[in-house]
C-alpha positions in Angstrom: -13.4 18.6 -44.5 -11.1 16.5 -46.9 -11.1 13.7 -44.3 -14.9 13.4 -44.6 -14.7 13.2 -48.4 -12.4 10.1 -48.1 -14.8 8.6 -45.6 -17.7 9.1 -48.0 -15.7 7.8 -50.9 -14.8 4.7 -48.9 -18.4 4.1 -47.8 -19.6 4.4 -51.4 -17.0 1.9 -52.5 -18.0 -0.5 -49.8 -21.7 -0.2 -50.9 -20.7 -0.6 -54.5 -18.6 -3.7 -53.8 -21.5 -5.2 -51.8 -23.3 -5.7 -55.1 -22.8 -9.2 -56.3 -20.0 -9.2 -59.0 -20.8 -11.0 -62.3 -18.4 -13.8 -63.2 -16.4 -12.9 -66.3 -17.5 -16.1 -68.0 -21.1 -15.2 -67.5 -20.5 -11.7 -68.9 -19.0 -13.2 -72.1 -21.7 -15.8 -72.3 -24.4 -13.1 -72.2 -22.5 -11.1 -74.9 -22.4 -14.2 -77.1 -26.1 -14.8 -76.6 -26.9 -11.2 -77.5 -24.7 -11.4 -80.6 -26.5 -14.5 -81.7 -29.8 -12.6 -81.5 -28.6 -10.0 -84.0 -30.7 -6.8 -84.1 -33.3 -8.4 -81.8 -30.7 -8.1 -79.0 -31.7 -4.5 -78.6 -34.9 -5.7 -77.0 -33.1 -7.9 -74.4 -32.8 -6.8 -70.8 -29.3 -8.2 -70.8 -28.1 -5.2 -72.8 -28.8 -2.9 -69.9 -27.5 -5.5 -67.4 -24.1 -5.7 -69.3 -23.9 -2.0 -69.7 -24.5 -1.4 -66.0 -22.0 -4.1 -65.1 -19.4 -2.4 -67.3 -20.1 1.0 -65.9 -20.0 -0.2 -62.3 -16.7 -2.1 -62.8 -15.2 0.9 -64.6 -16.2 3.4 -62.0 -14.9 1.1 -59.1 -11.6 0.6 -60.9 -11.2 4.3 -61.6 -12.0 5.1 -58.0 -9.4 2.6 -56.7 -6.8 3.9 -59.1 -7.4 7.5 -58.1 -7.3 6.5 -54.4 -3.9 4.9 -54.9 -2.6 8.0 -56.7 -3.9 10.2 -53.8 -2.0 8.0 -51.4 1.2 8.3 -53.6 1.1 4.6 -54.4 1.6 3.1 -57.9 -1.6 2.0 -59.7 -1.8 -1.2 -61.7 -2.5 0.6 -64.9 -1.9 4.1 -66.2 -4.3 5.3 -68.9 -3.7 8.6 -70.7 -5.8 11.6 -69.7 -8.1 11.1 -72.7 -8.6 7.4 -73.0 -11.4 5.2 -74.1 -12.3 1.7 -75.3 -15.1 0.6 -77.4 -17.2 -2.4 -76.3 -15.9 -4.4 -79.3 -12.3 -3.8 -78.1 -13.2 -4.7 -74.5 -14.8 -7.9 -75.6 -11.9 -8.8 -77.9 -9.4 -8.2 -75.1 -11.5 -10.2 -72.6 -11.4 -13.1 -75.0 -7.6 -12.9 -75.0 -7.5 -13.9 -71.3 -6.9 -17.6 -71.0 -10.1 -19.5 -70.2 -8.6 -21.0 -67.1 -7.8 -17.6 -65.7 -11.1 -16.1 -66.8 -13.0 -18.9 -65.0 -11.6 -17.6 -61.7 -12.3 -13.9 -62.3 -15.3 -11.7 -61.8 -15.9 -9.2 -64.6 -14.2 -6.4 -62.6 -11.0 -8.4 -62.3 -11.1 -9.3 -65.9 -11.6 -5.7 -66.9 -8.7 -4.7 -64.7 -6.5 -7.2 -66.5 -7.6 -5.7 -69.8 -6.7 -2.2 -68.5 -3.3 -3.4 -67.2 -2.5 -4.9 -70.6 -3.7 -1.9 -72.6 -2.3 0.9 -70.3 0.9 -0.4 -68.6 2.6 2.0 -66.3 6.1 3.0 -67.6 
């Protein structure tokens, strides 16, 4: 029975990763465009797009980390049991990644880098 859960989890990860990943630069450009709109940004469809992208990347990274732990392998980052990050903190930390590196990353990879920097394994 447990074997089938891993198969189902792997299939869902493959389906999730088949979704085209947003480049990190595009994510930040959309954030900047929304910030420039001020309160009118709430009416933009990009708000939902960015939220979904963040949730998708976060869920995939969490699933990957838990899979590594289940296989007794070391994950790249080690958040505490109760952790969280505001969107403002995430954006600020994304901006700390050098532009040359950011240009080669999709949003998920950039988010992983943020998590590695914030929650190093000790």
